[in-house]
C-alpha positions in Angstrom: -34.9 11.3 -62.5 -35.8 9.5 -65.9 -38.8 8.3 -67.5 -37.2 5.3 -69.2 -35.7 4.3 -65.8 -39.1 4.0 -63.9 -40.3 1.9 -66.5 -37.6 -0.5 -66.2 -38.5 -0.7 -63.0 -42.1 -0.7 -63.6 -41.4 -3.9 -65.8 -39.3 -5.8 -63.8 -40.5 -4.9 -60.7 -37.2 -4.3 -58.8 -36.0 -1.4 -56.9 -34.0 -0.2 -60.7 -34.2 3.8 -59.8 -32.8 3.2 -56.2 -30.1 0.8 -56.8 -28.8 3.0 -59.9 -28.7 5.9 -58.0 -26.9 3.6 -55.3 -24.0 2.6 -57.9 -23.2 5.8 -58.7 -21.4 5.6 -54.8 -19.9 3.0 -55.6 -17.7 3.6 -59.6 -14.5 4.9 -59.7 -13.4 8.1 -61.5 -14.5 6.9 -64.8 -17.9 5.7 -64.1 -16.8 1.7 -63.5 -17.2 -0.8 -61.1 -16.6 -4.6 -60.1 -19.6 -6.5 -60.6 -19.7 -7.9 -57.4 -23.7 -8.3 -56.8 -22.9 -9.4 -53.2 -21.2 -6.5 -52.3 -23.1 -4.0 -54.3 -26.0 -4.8 -52.7 -24.6 -4.9 -49.1 -23.1 -1.0 -49.9 -26.5 -0.4 -51.4 -29.8 -2.2 -50.1 -28.2 -4.1 -47.1 -31.8 -4.5 -45.5 -33.7 -5.6 -49.1 -34.3 -8.9 -49.3 -33.8 -8.7 -53.8 -31.6 -10.7 -55.6 -28.9 -7.8 -57.0 -27.9 -10.4 -59.8 -31.1 -9.7 -61.3 -31.0 -5.6 -60.5 -27.8 -5.3 -62.8 -28.7 -7.6 -65.3 -32.7 -5.4 -65.3 -30.1 -2.3 -65.2 -27.9 -3.7 -68.6 -30.9 -4.8 -70.1 -32.7 -1.6 -70.1 -29.0 -0.1 -71.3 -28.3 2.3 -67.9 -25.2 0.0 -67.4 -22.9 -2.0 -69.4 -21.3 -5.3 -68.6 -18.3 -6.1 -69.3 -15.2 -8.9 -68.8 -11.7 -8.8 -68.4 -10.5 -12.0 -68.1 -12.7 -14.1 -65.7 -13.3 -10.5 -64.0 -16.9 -8.8 -64.4 -16.9 -5.1 -64.7 -19.7 -2.4 -65.2 -20.0 0.9 -66.6 -22.1 3.9 -66.4 -22.1 5.0 -70.2 -23.7 8.8 -69.0 -21.5 9.2 -66.3 -19.2 11.3 -67.5 -22.3 13.7 -68.5 -23.5 14.1 -65.1 -20.1 13.4 -62.6 -17.7 16.6 -62.4 -14.4 14.4 -60.8 -12.3 15.7 -58.1 -9.2 15.9 -59.6 -7.5 15.1 -56.2 -9.0 11.7 -56.5 -7.1 8.8 -58.0 -7.0 7.8 -61.2 -8.9 4.0 -61.9 -7.2 1.1 -61.4 -10.0 -1.3 -63.3 -9.8 -2.0 -66.8 -11.5 0.0 -69.7 -14.6 -1.3 -70.3 -13.1 -1.4 -74.3 -10.6 -3.9 -73.2 -13.6 -6.5 -73.7 -13.4 -7.4 -77.1 -17.1 -7.9 -77.1 -18.3 -4.6 -75.8 -18.8 -2.9 -78.7 -21.5 -5.6 -79.6 -23.1 -5.2 -76.8 -22.9 -1.8 -76.5 -24.3 -1.2 -79.7 -27.4 -3.3 -78.8 -28.2 -1.3 -76.0 -27.5 2.1 -77.4 -31.2 2.3 -78.4 -32.5 0.8 -75.1 -33.2 2.9 -71.7 -34.8 6.4 -73.3 -37.8 6.4 -72.6 -39.9 7.6 -75.9 -37.2 8.6 -77.8 -35.5 5.3 -77.9 -39.0 3.8 -77.9 -39.3 5.9 -81.4 -35.6 4.9 -82.5 -36.4 1.4 -82.4 -39.8 1.7 -84.7 -38.3 3.6 -87.2 
């Protein structure tokens, strides 16, 4: 899948690869999902004894997903979504708010841009 994702999984000790793959099935056509760890765990890893909030936070810390807030609601977004997904035009439009609506999203996104990229990301941070 991705060298950086493997490294993040090994570093965290959490099932990040399987969880990240499962998140793709929970997203809308824009790569967005509601940040509901208990519901996501039920859909992705129903039998595993793992705190899915920790899984989501580890994926966000590694730059694979972005957590954002609109009002009192939390959402997630997969920034690489459009690079890898072909959307069926019959699929309904997203009803979830865009990450750009979170006024703090740009600061967090810029922090994550160089993370989660394996050796390439490490080179960028050193240079």
